[in-house]
C-alpha positions in Angstrom: 0.0 0.0 0.0 1.4 3.4 -0.9 0.9 6.6 1.0 0.7 9.8 -1.0 1.7 13.3 0.0 2.0 13.1 3.8 4.0 16.3 4.1 2.7 19.8 3.9 4.7 22.7 2.4 7.9 23.1 4.4 9.7 26.2 5.6 11.2 26.9 2.2 7.7 27.2 0.7 6.8 30.1 3.0 9.3 32.6 1.5 6.9 34.2 -0.9 4.4 36.8 -0.2 6.5 38.9 2.3 6.0 42.6 2.0 8.5 45.4 2.7 7.5 45.7 6.3 7.8 42.0 7.0 11.2 41.9 5.2 12.3 44.9 7.2 11.3 43.3 10.5 13.0 40.0 9.4 16.2 41.9 8.6 16.1 43.8 11.9 15.7 40.6 13.8 18.6 39.0 11.9 20.8 42.0 12.6 20.0 41.9 16.4 20.8 38.2 16.5 24.0 38.7 14.6 25.0 41.6 16.8 24.4 39.5 19.9 26.5 36.6 18.5 29.4 39.0 17.6 29.1 41.2 20.6 32.4 40.4 22.2 34.2 41.4 19.0 32.0 44.4 18.2 31.9 46.0 21.6 34.4 48.9 21.7 35.0 48.7 25.5 34.5 46.5 28.6 30.7 46.9 29.4 31.5 47.1 33.1 34.5 49.4 32.9 33.9 52.6 34.9 34.9 56.0 33.5 33.9 58.5 36.1 35.2 61.3 33.9 32.7 60.4 31.2 29.7 59.7 33.5 26.4 60.9 32.2 28.2 62.1 29.0 26.7 62.3 25.6 28.1 60.8 22.4 31.9 61.3 22.1 35.0 59.7 20.6 35.4 57.6 23.7 31.7 56.7 24.1 29.9 56.7 20.7 26.5 56.4 22.3 27.3 58.1 25.5 27.8 56.7 29.0 25.6 55.9 32.0 25.7 57.3 35.5 28.7 55.1 36.3 30.6 56.0 33.2 30.0 52.7 31.5 29.9 52.7 27.7 26.3 52.5 26.5 27.1 50.9 23.1 29.2 48.1 24.7 26.4 47.4 27.2 23.8 47.4 24.4 25.8 44.8 22.4 26.7 42.6 25.3 23.3 43.0 26.8 21.7 41.7 23.6 23.2 38.3 24.4 21.5 38.0 27.8 18.3 39.7 26.5 17.9 37.2 23.7 19.3 34.1 25.5 16.5 34.2 28.2 13.6 34.3 25.7 15.3 31.6 23.6 15.3 29.4 26.7 11.7 30.2 27.4 10.7 29.3 23.8 12.7 26.1 23.6 11.4 24.7 26.9 7.8 25.8 26.2 7.8 24.6 22.6 9.3 21.1 23.3 7.1 20.7 26.4 4.0 22.0 24.6 4.5 19.7 21.6 4.8 16.7 23.9 1.8 17.5 26.1 -0.4 18.5 23.1 0.5 15.4 21.1 -0.1 13.1 24.0 -3.5 14.7 24.8 -4.7 14.6 21.2 -3.4 11.1 20.3 -4.3 9.3 23.5 -7.6 11.1 24.3 -9.7 9.9 27.2 -8.7 10.5 30.8 -5.2 11.6 29.8 -6.5 14.3 27.5 -8.8 15.5 30.2 -6.0 15.5 32.8 -3.6 17.4 30.6 -6.2 19.9 29.5 -7.3 20.7 33.0 -3.7 21.1 34.0 -3.0 23.6 31.3 -6.2 25.5 32.3 -4.8 25.8 35.8 -1.6 27.3 34.4 -3.7 29.7 32.3 -5.4 30.9 35.5 -2.1 32.0 37.1 -0.3 35.0 35.4 3.1 33.9 34.1 4.8 37.1 35.2 3.5 36.7 38.8 4.8 33.1 38.8 8.2 34.4 37.7 8.2 37.0 40.5 7.3 34.4 43.1 10.0 32.0 41.9 12.7 34.7 41.7 11.8 35.9 45.2 12.5 32.3 46.5 15.6 31.5 44.5 17.1 35.0 44.2 18.6 36.8 41.2 19.6 34.9 38.1 18.3 34.0 34.6 17.4 30.3 35.1 14.5 30.8 37.6 12.5 33.3 35.5 13.2 31.4 32.3 11.8 28.2 33.8 8.8 30.0 35.3 7.9 31.7 32.0 8.4 28.5 30.1 5.8 26.9 32.3 3.5 29.9 31.7 3.9 29.8 27.9 3.7 26.0 27.6 -0.2 25.9 27.6 -0.3 28.2 24.5 1.9 25.7 22.6 0.2 22.6 23.9 -3.3 23.8 23.1 -2.2 24.8 19.5 -0.5 21.4 19.1 -3.5 19.5 20.4 -5.8 21.1 17.9 -3.3 20.6 15.0 -2.7 16.9 15.9 -6.5 16.2 16.2 -6.9 17.6 12.7 -3.9 15.7 11.4 -5.1 12.4 12.8 -8.1 12.6 10.4 -5.9 12.7 7.3 -5.8 9.5 5.2 -2.1 8.9 5.5 -2.4 8.3 9.3 -4.8 5.5 8.8 -2.7 4.1 5.9 0.4 4.0 8.2 -1.6 2.4 11.0 -2.7 -0.4 8.6 0.9 -1.0 7.6 1.7 -1.6 11.2 3.6 1.6 12.1 3.4 2.5 15.8 1.9 5.8 17.0 5.4 6.9 18.0 6.7 6.4 14.5 3.8 8.2 12.9 4.0 11.2 15.2 7.7 11.5 15.0 8.2 11.0 11.3 5.0 12.6 9.9 2.6 14.3 12.3 5.0 16.6 14.2 7.0 17.6 11.0 3.7 18.5 9.4 2.5 20.8 12.2 6.0 22.2 12.9 5.7 25.4 10.7 2.5 26.5 12.6 4.0 25.7 16.0 7.3 27.5 15.2 5.3 30.5 14.0 3.6 30.7 17.4 7.0 30.2 19.1 8.4 33.3 17.2 5.5 35.3 18.6 6.1 33.9 22.1 9.8 34.9 21.8 8.9 38.6 21.6 6.5 38.4 24.5 9.1 36.5 26.6 11.7 39.1 25.8 9.3 41.8 27.1 8.5 39.9 30.2 12.1 39.2 31.1 13.1 42.8 30.4 10.3 43.8 32.8 11.7 41.5 35.5 15.2 42.9 35.0 13.8 46.4 35.2 12.2 45.5 38.6 15.6 44.1 39.8 14.3 40.5 39.7 16.2 39.2 36.7 19.9 39.1 36.1 22.4 40.4 38.7 23.0 44.1 38.9 26.3 44.2 37.1 25.2 41.9 34.2 24.5 43.9 31.0 20.9 43.5 30.1 18.5 45.8 28.3 15.8 45.8 31.0 18.5 46.4 33.7 19.9 49.3 31.5 16.5 51.0 31.4 16.4 50.8 35.2 20.0 52.1 35.6 19.3 54.9 33.1 16.7 56.6 35.1 19.3 58.7 36.8 20.7 59.8 33.5 17.3 60.9 32.3 16.9 63.1 35.4 20.2 64.8 34.5 19.2 65.4 30.8 21.1 62.4 29.3 18.4 60.0 28.2 20.4 57.8 25.7 21.5 55.2 28.3 17.8 54.5 29.0 16.1 55.3 25.7 18.3 53.1 23.6 17.8 49.8 25.5 14.1 50.6 25.8 13.9 51.2 22.0 15.9 47.9 21.5 13.4 46.0 23.5 10.4 47.5 21.7 11.7 47.2 18.2 12.9 43.6 18.8 9.5 42.6 20.2 7.7 44.2 17.3 10.1 42.6 14.8 9.6 39.1 16.1 5.8 39.5 16.5 5.5 40.8 12.9 7.6 38.0 11.5 5.7 35.4 13.6 2.3 36.7 12.6 3.2 36.8 8.9 4.7 33.3 9.1 1.5 32.0 10.7 -0.6 33.7 8.1 1.4 32.2 5.3 1.1 28.7 6.8 -2.7 29.1 7.3 -3.2 30.2 3.7 -1.2 27.3 2.3 -3.2 24.8 4.4 -6.5 26.0 3.0 
């Protein structure tokens, strides 16, 4: 027995139909990621080096984007801070996506009491705000990136699991699943080789959107002093530290990281929304 066309259009098939705004956002996101990867080589100075003579200074030859209240180079802290600011959301997305796919696939494929148990569990998580959960965990375990990342991963997992469950339920009704079952393929083989690859573009599009929101949440925690340690360059922490500079008429050290957070969140959300829209149109 032959099985025809079990795969939907892959990632390469989604390249068409992107307008100038979407390409601009995609390019900006790529530049931010590249800058974070190359930050140690691009940063002109040590991000924690104190220059009291240049404190609260504007752009100059020594500090191209000015310096904060401690005289630390704003450009260097922006570049190095991009690594921490992107690494945290990446961890949230990876943990929530992997966990959500597992939970959603199990719920949809097994059904019955397991589906009910997993569905009720995700509803409980929905009822508890993710940011509040992160604050509670950080207050117990102290400063650091791991605790808020794990807390937000738990908070974002239900979004992925619910989406995965609905996609797998629809995928199970496709003829190729029955054909593989008749051939004696196990549920694990069918899910791993066919079902999950077929739903991957939609799930990854949702994960791209989740990345932007996770970045915003983690930046908010850092601004409140509940994220990374005080001396660690981070965009949210830079906004908090830059409040003094704003009061003295030098807003760059706070405005630039704030703009970086906003633009990066918008870029990833636009790319994720467009990606999801492209997948939805090709599935019709």
